[in-house]
TORKOL-4160 file (C-alpha; in steps of 0.2 Angstrom, whole numbers, padded with zeros to 4 digits, m for minus):
314
<pt num="1" X="0538" Y="m0172" Z="0843"/>
<pt num="2" X="0555" Y="m0164" Z="0848"/>
<pt num="3" X="0571" Y="m0173" Z="0843"/>
<pt num="4" X="0575" Y="m0179" Z="0861"/>
<pt num="5" X="0558" Y="m0188" Z="0862"/>
<pt num="6" X="0560" Y="m0195" Z="0845"/>
<pt num="7" X="0577" Y="m0202" Z="0849"/>
<pt num="8" X="0570" Y="m0210" Z="0865"/>
<pt num="9" X="0556" Y="m0218" Z="0855"/>
<pt num="10" X="0569" Y="m0224" Z="0843"/>
<pt num="11" X="0579" Y="m0232" Z="0857"/>
<pt num="12" X="0563" Y="m0241" Z="0863"/>
<pt num="13" X="0560" Y="m0248" Z="0846"/>
<pt num="14" X="0578" Y="m0254" Z="0845"/>
<pt num="15" X="0577" Y="m0262" Z="0862"/>
<pt num="16" X="0561" Y="m0271" Z="0858"/>
<pt num="17" X="0568" Y="m0278" Z="0841"/>
<pt num="18" X="0584" Y="m0283" Z="0851"/>
<pt num="19" X="0573" Y="m0292" Z="0864"/>
<pt num="20" X="0565" Y="m0301" Z="0849"/>
<pt num="21" X="0582" Y="m0307" Z="0843"/>
<pt num="22" X="0586" Y="m0313" Z="0860"/>
<pt num="23" X="0570" Y="m0322" Z="0863"/>
<pt num="24" X="0577" Y="m0334" Z="0849"/>
<pt num="25" X="0591" Y="m0339" Z="0861"/>
<pt num="26" X="0579" Y="m0344" Z="0875"/>
<pt num="27" X="0586" Y="m0358" Z="0885"/>
<pt num="28" X="0602" Y="m0359" Z="0875"/>
<pt num="29" X="0613" Y="m0346" Z="0884"/>
<pt num="30" X="0613" Y="m0342" Z="0903"/>
<pt num="31" X="0607" Y="m0324" Z="0906"/>
<pt num="32" X="0624" Y="m0317" Z="0913"/>
<pt num="33" X="0634" Y="m0325" Z="0899"/>
<pt num="34" X="0623" Y="m0317" Z="0887"/>
<pt num="35" X="0624" Y="m0300" Z="0896"/>
<pt num="36" X="0644" Y="m0301" Z="0896"/>
<pt num="37" X="0643" Y="m0305" Z="0877"/>
<pt num="38" X="0632" Y="m0290" Z="0874"/>
<pt num="39" X="0641" Y="m0278" Z="0885"/>
<pt num="40" X="0658" Y="m0283" Z="0877"/>
<pt num="41" X="0651" Y="m0282" Z="0859"/>
<pt num="42" X="0643" Y="m0265" Z="0862"/>
<pt num="43" X="0659" Y="m0258" Z="0869"/>
<pt num="44" X="0670" Y="m0264" Z="0854"/>
<pt num="45" X="0657" Y="m0258" Z="0842"/>
<pt num="46" X="0654" Y="m0241" Z="0849"/>
<pt num="47" X="0672" Y="m0239" Z="0854"/>
<pt num="48" X="0677" Y="m0241" Z="0836"/>
<pt num="49" X="0665" Y="m0228" Z="0830"/>
<pt num="50" X="0671" Y="m0216" Z="0843"/>
<pt num="51" X="0689" Y="m0219" Z="0838"/>
<pt num="52" X="0685" Y="m0216" Z="0820"/>
<pt num="53" X="0676" Y="m0200" Z="0823"/>
<pt num="54" X="0686" Y="m0193" Z="0837"/>
<pt num="55" X="0673" Y="m0195" Z="0850"/>
<pt num="56" X="0685" Y="m0198" Z="0864"/>
<pt num="57" X="0690" Y="m0180" Z="0864"/>
<pt num="58" X="0673" Y="m0175" Z="0870"/>
<pt num="59" X="0676" Y="m0183" Z="0887"/>
<pt num="60" X="0684" Y="m0174" Z="0901"/>
<pt num="61" X="0688" Y="m0179" Z="0918"/>
<pt num="62" X="0671" Y="m0174" Z="0925"/>
<pt num="63" X="0661" Y="m0182" Z="0911"/>
<pt num="64" X="0671" Y="m0198" Z="0913"/>
<pt num="65" X="0666" Y="m0199" Z="0932"/>
<pt num="66" X="0648" Y="m0195" Z="0928"/>
<pt num="67" X="0647" Y="m0209" Z="0915"/>
<pt num="68" X="0656" Y="m0221" Z="0927"/>
<pt num="69" X="0644" Y="m0217" Z="0941"/>
<pt num="70" X="0630" Y="m0219" Z="0928"/>
<pt num="71" X="0637" Y="m0236" Z="0923"/>
<pt num="72" X="0639" Y="m0241" Z="0942"/>
<pt num="73" X="0621" Y="m0236" Z="0946"/>
<pt num="74" X="0612" Y="m0240" Z="0930"/>
<pt num="75" X="0620" Y="m0255" Z="0924"/>
<pt num="76" X="0631" Y="m0263" Z="0938"/>
<pt num="77" X="0619" Y="m0261" Z="0953"/>
<pt num="78" X="0602" Y="m0261" Z="0943"/>
<pt num="79" X="0605" Y="m0276" Z="0932"/>
<pt num="80" X="0612" Y="m0286" Z="0947"/>
<pt num="81" X="0596" Y="m0282" Z="0957"/>
<pt num="82" X="0586" Y="m0285" Z="0942"/>
<pt num="83" X="0591" Y="m0303" Z="0940"/>
<pt num="84" X="0589" Y="m0306" Z="0958"/>
<pt num="85" X="0572" Y="m0299" Z="0958"/>
<pt num="86" X="0567" Y="m0311" Z="0944"/>
<pt num="87" X="0573" Y="m0325" Z="0954"/>
<pt num="88" X="0563" Y="m0319" Z="0969"/>
<pt num="89" X="0546" Y="m0314" Z="0962"/>
<pt num="90" X="0547" Y="m0318" Z="0943"/>
<pt num="91" X="0548" Y="m0308" Z="0927"/>
<pt num="92" X="0530" Y="m0300" Z="0928"/>
<pt num="93" X="0531" Y="m0292" Z="0945"/>
<pt num="94" X="0549" Y="m0287" Z="0941"/>
<pt num="95" X="0543" Y="m0278" Z="0926"/>
<pt num="96" X="0529" Y="m0269" Z="0936"/>
<pt num="97" X="0542" Y="m0264" Z="0949"/>
<pt num="98" X="0554" Y="m0258" Z="0935"/>
<pt num="99" X="0540" Y="m0246" Z="0929"/>
<pt num="100" X="0544" Y="m0236" Z="0945"/>
<pt num="101" X="0559" Y="m0229" Z="0936"/>
<pt num="102" X="0549" Y="m0215" Z="0928"/>
<pt num="103" X="0542" Y="m0207" Z="0944"/>
<pt num="104" X="0559" Y="m0209" Z="0952"/>
<pt num="105" X="0568" Y="m0200" Z="0937"/>
<pt num="106" X="0555" Y="m0187" Z="0938"/>
<pt num="107" X="0557" Y="m0184" Z="0956"/>
<pt num="108" X="0576" Y="m0184" Z="0955"/>
<pt num="109" X="0576" Y="m0173" Z="0940"/>
<pt num="110" X="0566" Y="m0160" Z="0949"/>
<pt num="111" X="0576" Y="m0161" Z="0965"/>
<pt num="112" X="0594" Y="m0162" Z="0958"/>
<pt num="113" X="0592" Y="m0153" Z="0941"/>
<pt num="114" X="0577" Y="m0142" Z="0944"/>
<pt num="115" X="0568" Y="m0150" Z="0929"/>
<pt num="116" X="0549" Y="m0147" Z="0928"/>
<pt num="117" X="0536" Y="m0154" Z="0917"/>
<pt num="118" X="0519" Y="m0146" Z="0912"/>
<pt num="119" X="0502" Y="m0153" Z="0917"/>
<pt num="120" X="0499" Y="m0160" Z="0900"/>
<pt num="121" X="0516" Y="m0169" Z="0901"/>
<pt num="122" X="0512" Y="m0176" Z="0918"/>
<pt num="123" X="0496" Y="m0183" Z="0912"/>
<pt num="124" X="0505" Y="m0191" Z="0897"/>
<pt num="125" X="0518" Y="m0199" Z="0909"/>
<pt num="126" X="0503" Y="m0206" Z="0919"/>
<pt num="127" X="0495" Y="m0213" Z="0904"/>
<pt num="128" X="0511" Y="m0221" Z="0898"/>
<pt num="129" X="0514" Y="m0229" Z="0915"/>
<pt num="130" X="0496" Y="m0235" Z="0915"/>
<pt num="131" X="0498" Y="m0242" Z="0897"/>
<pt num="132" X="0514" Y="m0251" Z="0903"/>
<pt num="133" X="0505" Y="m0259" Z="0917"/>
<pt num="134" X="0491" Y="m0265" Z="0906"/>
<pt num="135" X="0503" Y="m0272" Z="0893"/>
<pt num="136" X="0512" Y="m0282" Z="0906"/>
<pt num="137" X="0496" Y="m0289" Z="0914"/>
<pt num="138" X="0491" Y="m0295" Z="0931"/>
<pt num="139" X="0505" Y="m0305" Z="0940"/>
<pt num="140" X="0499" Y="m0324" Z="0941"/>
<pt num="141" X="0500" Y="m0324" Z="0960"/>
<pt num="142" X="0486" Y="m0311" Z="0961"/>
<pt num="143" X="0474" Y="m0320" Z="0949"/>
<pt num="144" X="0459" Y="m0331" Z="0955"/>
<pt num="145" X="0462" Y="m0349" Z="0957"/>
<pt num="146" X="0461" Y="m0357" Z="0939"/>
<pt num="147" X="0463" Y="m0341" Z="0930"/>
<pt num="148" X="0478" Y="m0339" Z="0919"/>
<pt num="149" X="0487" Y="m0324" Z="0915"/>
<pt num="150" X="0491" Y="m0320" Z="0897"/>
<pt num="151" X="0508" Y="m0323" Z="0891"/>
<pt num="152" X="0520" Y="m0309" Z="0896"/>
<pt num="153" X="0530" Y="m0300" Z="0882"/>
<pt num="154" X="0549" Y="m0300" Z="0884"/>
<pt num="155" X="0552" Y="m0285" Z="0896"/>
<pt num="156" X="0569" Y="m0279" Z="0900"/>
<pt num="157" X="0579" Y="m0264" Z="0907"/>
<pt num="158" X="0585" Y="m0253" Z="0893"/>
<pt num="159" X="0603" Y="m0255" Z="0900"/>
<pt num="160" X="0603" Y="m0274" Z="0898"/>
<pt num="161" X="0591" Y="m0280" Z="0885"/>
<pt num="162" X="0591" Y="m0299" Z="0889"/>
<pt num="163" X="0576" Y="m0310" Z="0889"/>
<pt num="164" X="0568" Y="m0313" Z="0905"/>
<pt num="165" X="0557" Y="m0328" Z="0901"/>
<pt num="166" X="0556" Y="m0341" Z="0906"/>
<pt num="167" X="0561" Y="m0336" Z="0923"/>
<pt num="168" X="0570" Y="m0347" Z="0936"/>
<pt num="169" X="0560" Y="m0355" Z="0950"/>
<pt num="170" X="0553" Y="m0342" Z="0962"/>
<pt num="171" X="0559" Y="m0341" Z="0980"/>
<pt num="172" X="0541" Y="m0335" Z="0985"/>
<pt num="173" X="0548" Y="m0321" Z="0996"/>
<pt num="174" X="0538" Y="m0305" Z="0991"/>
<pt num="175" X="0546" Y="m0293" Z="1003"/>
<pt num="176" X="0564" Y="m0295" Z="0998"/>
<pt num="177" X="0559" Y="m0296" Z="0980"/>
<pt num="178" X="0550" Y="m0279" Z="0981"/>
<pt num="179" X="0565" Y="m0271" Z="0989"/>
<pt num="180" X="0576" Y="m0278" Z="0975"/>
<pt num="181" X="0564" Y="m0272" Z="0962"/>
<pt num="182" X="0563" Y="m0254" Z="0969"/>
<pt num="183" X="0582" Y="m0254" Z="0970"/>
<pt num="184" X="0583" Y="m0259" Z="0952"/>
<pt num="185" X="0571" Y="m0244" Z="0947"/>
<pt num="186" X="0580" Y="m0232" Z="0958"/>
<pt num="187" X="0597" Y="m0237" Z="0951"/>
<pt num="188" X="0591" Y="m0235" Z="0933"/>
<pt num="189" X="0584" Y="m0218" Z="0937"/>
<pt num="190" X="0600" Y="m0213" Z="0946"/>
<pt num="191" X="0610" Y="m0219" Z="0931"/>
<pt num="192" X="0600" Y="m0209" Z="0919"/>
<pt num="193" X="0601" Y="m0193" Z="0930"/>
<pt num="194" X="0621" Y="m0195" Z="0931"/>
<pt num="195" X="0622" Y="m0197" Z="0912"/>
<pt num="196" X="0611" Y="m0181" Z="0909"/>
<pt num="197" X="0625" Y="m0168" Z="0914"/>
<pt num="198" X="0638" Y="m0177" Z="0904"/>
<pt num="199" X="0628" Y="m0178" Z="0889"/>
<pt num="200" X="0623" Y="m0160" Z="0891"/>
<pt num="201" X="0641" Y="m0155" Z="0891"/>
<pt num="202" X="0643" Y="m0162" Z="0874"/>
<pt num="203" X="0649" Y="m0180" Z="0876"/>
<pt num="204" X="0647" Y="m0189" Z="0859"/>
<pt num="205" X="0633" Y="m0202" Z="0861"/>
<pt num="206" X="0643" Y="m0217" Z="0855"/>
<pt num="207" X="0658" Y="m0212" Z="0866"/>
<pt num="208" X="0646" Y="m0211" Z="0881"/>
<pt num="209" X="0643" Y="m0230" Z="0879"/>
<pt num="210" X="0660" Y="m0233" Z="0888"/>
<pt num="211" X="0647" Y="m0236" Z="0901"/>
<pt num="212" X="0645" Y="m0254" Z="0894"/>
<pt num="213" X="0664" Y="m0257" Z="0895"/>
<pt num="214" X="0664" Y="m0253" Z="0913"/>
<pt num="215" X="0649" Y="m0264" Z="0916"/>
<pt num="216" X="0659" Y="m0279" Z="0908"/>
<pt num="217" X="0670" Y="m0279" Z="0923"/>
<pt num="218" X="0655" Y="m0282" Z="0934"/>
<pt num="219" X="0648" Y="m0297" Z="0923"/>
<pt num="220" X="0666" Y="m0305" Z="0924"/>
<pt num="221" X="0666" Y="m0303" Z="0943"/>
<pt num="222" X="0649" Y="m0311" Z="0944"/>
<pt num="223" X="0655" Y="m0327" Z="0936"/>
<pt num="224" X="0662" Y="m0331" Z="0953"/>
<pt num="225" X="0645" Y="m0329" Z="0962"/>
<pt num="226" X="0631" Y="m0341" Z="0963"/>
<pt num="227" X="0622" Y="m0330" Z="0950"/>
<pt num="228" X="0636" Y="m0333" Z="0937"/>
<pt num="229" X="0638" Y="m0351" Z="0940"/>
<pt num="230" X="0628" Y="m0363" Z="0929"/>
<pt num="231" X="0629" Y="m0376" Z="0916"/>
<pt num="232" X="0641" Y="m0372" Z="0902"/>
<pt num="233" X="0635" Y="m0376" Z="0885"/>
<pt num="234" X="0646" Y="m0377" Z="0869"/>
<pt num="235" X="0646" Y="m0360" Z="0860"/>
<pt num="236" X="0639" Y="m0360" Z="0843"/>
<pt num="237" X="0643" Y="m0347" Z="0830"/>
<pt num="238" X="0625" Y="m0344" Z="0826"/>
<pt num="239" X="0621" Y="m0341" Z="0844"/>
<pt num="240" X="0635" Y="m0328" Z="0847"/>
<pt num="241" X="0631" Y="m0320" Z="0830"/>
<pt num="242" X="0613" Y="m0317" Z="0836"/>
<pt num="243" X="0618" Y="m0310" Z="0853"/>
<pt num="244" X="0630" Y="m0298" Z="0844"/>
<pt num="245" X="0616" Y="m0293" Z="0832"/>
<pt num="246" X="0605" Y="m0290" Z="0847"/>
<pt num="247" X="0619" Y="m0279" Z="0855"/>
<pt num="248" X="0621" Y="m0269" Z="0839"/>
<pt num="249" X="0603" Y="m0265" Z="0837"/>
<pt num="250" X="0597" Y="m0264" Z="0855"/>
<pt num="251" X="0613" Y="m0257" Z="0864"/>
<pt num="252" X="0625" Y="m0250" Z="0852"/>
<pt num="253" X="0611" Y="m0241" Z="0842"/>
<pt num="254" X="0597" Y="m0240" Z="0854"/>
<pt num="255" X="0607" Y="m0234" Z="0870"/>
<pt num="256" X="0617" Y="m0222" Z="0859"/>
<pt num="257" X="0600" Y="m0214" Z="0854"/>
<pt num="258" X="0595" Y="m0214" Z="0872"/>
<pt num="259" X="0611" Y="m0205" Z="0877"/>
<pt num="260" X="0609" Y="m0193" Z="0863"/>
<pt num="261" X="0591" Y="m0190" Z="0869"/>
<pt num="262" X="0598" Y="m0185" Z="0886"/>
<pt num="263" X="0608" Y="m0171" Z="0878"/>
<pt num="264" X="0593" Y="m0159" Z="0878"/>
<pt num="265" X="0578" Y="m0170" Z="0885"/>
<pt num="266" X="0570" Y="m0170" Z="0902"/>
<pt num="267" X="0577" Y="m0185" Z="0913"/>
<pt num="268" X="0559" Y="m0190" Z="0918"/>
<pt num="269" X="0552" Y="m0188" Z="0901"/>
<pt num="270" X="0566" Y="m0198" Z="0893"/>
<pt num="271" X="0565" Y="m0212" Z="0906"/>
<pt num="272" X="0546" Y="m0213" Z="0904"/>
<pt num="273" X="0547" Y="m0215" Z="0885"/>
<pt num="274" X="0562" Y="m0227" Z="0886"/>
<pt num="275" X="0551" Y="m0239" Z="0898"/>
<pt num="276" X="0539" Y="m0243" Z="0884"/>
<pt num="277" X="0547" Y="m0259" Z="0878"/>
<pt num="278" X="0532" Y="m0270" Z="0884"/>
<pt num="279" X="0520" Y="m0259" Z="0873"/>
<pt num="280" X="0531" Y="m0258" Z="0858"/>
<pt num="281" X="0535" Y="m0276" Z="0857"/>
<pt num="282" X="0516" Y="m0282" Z="0857"/>
<pt num="283" X="0514" Y="m0281" Z="0838"/>
<pt num="284" X="0532" Y="m0289" Z="0836"/>
<pt num="285" X="0527" Y="m0304" Z="0847"/>
<pt num="286" X="0511" Y="m0306" Z="0837"/>
<pt num="287" X="0520" Y="m0306" Z="0820"/>
<pt num="288" X="0533" Y="m0318" Z="0826"/>
<pt num="289" X="0523" Y="m0330" Z="0836"/>
<pt num="290" X="0505" Y="m0328" Z="0830"/>
<pt num="291" X="0499" Y="m0325" Z="0848"/>
<pt num="292" X="0487" Y="m0311" Z="0848"/>
<pt num="293" X="0489" Y="m0299" Z="0863"/>
<pt num="294" X="0474" Y="m0297" Z="0875"/>
<pt num="295" X="0462" Y="m0283" Z="0874"/>
<pt num="296" X="0469" Y="m0276" Z="0889"/>
<pt num="297" X="0487" Y="m0276" Z="0881"/>
<pt num="298" X="0480" Y="m0266" Z="0866"/>
<pt num="299" X="0471" Y="m0254" Z="0878"/>
<pt num="300" X="0488" Y="m0252" Z="0886"/>
<pt num="301" X="0496" Y="m0248" Z="0870"/>
<pt num="302" X="0483" Y="m0235" Z="0865"/>
<pt num="303" X="0485" Y="m0227" Z="0882"/>
<pt num="304" X="0504" Y="m0226" Z="0879"/>
<pt num="305" X="0502" Y="m0219" Z="0862"/>
<pt num="306" X="0491" Y="m0205" Z="0869"/>
<pt num="307" X="0502" Y="m0202" Z="0883"/>
<pt num="308" X="0517" Y="m0200" Z="0871"/>
<pt num="309" X="0508" Y="m0187" Z="0861"/>
<pt num="310" X="0504" Y="m0177" Z="0877"/>
<pt num="311" X="0522" Y="m0178" Z="0883"/>
<pt num="312" X="0527" Y="m0170" Z="0866"/>
<pt num="313" X="0515" Y="m0155" Z="0870"/>
<pt num="314" X="0525" Y="m0139" Z="0876"/>
């Protein structure tokens, strides 16, 4: 496995572990407040590292605007539509729609950057996507009457690793929800695409996380919208500490690894590998809750592992 793929898998491991931390905060902190805490904590931590090692010197005007565009598309737009999709169709269908990020990234990488993949890598991407779908499971509304779907693992975009379960009441409108979900996947793919040339130009990975600082502005603005309004709970030190720990593992370390992977990695390949959180998190959920994943979920994990091996073939 090449360094770029190894970094992408490391990013997924960090994201899954971060989601496990955040699952402990279920019902204690509103989603958008949690996202604000994470983005701000990430910006402070990665910014401090960048200042200490002189990383800010690696960003020129072109790289700044590329990362700003990446933040706008991949965090500001994608995370907003992500939350809206959850409200519309629920977390399970949202996660299925989010898996479209990989084919979108592959197509954009080919059209914009001229990136191509081998037939073995294409098969690997297909297996990883199939594994993700199996790990997520069948949406409840598509099951037969009386049939229950298995519990869904925590599934989140890599840019905003916040828990999506339990979801809010659904609006029942599939059409708008699907449009929002596709927009989320496309925004994430565009964000990755824009970050690729900035990282290839030599931007230091921790410094590239200024994306999170720009995203904080959005989450502050969202407090004035219906999505940002909600019951205010008293802030406890332990709650904030767990959120910051999650930001350190999932966003500061994990997303910095993802940015480093984009220095030399193929946009579509890196996007595919970074979408494997639903698969990676299965054993973590089992160890934490004692709830054994379904046979289909394990089959999905096996497919994803085989797909990852094929992706590494040159």
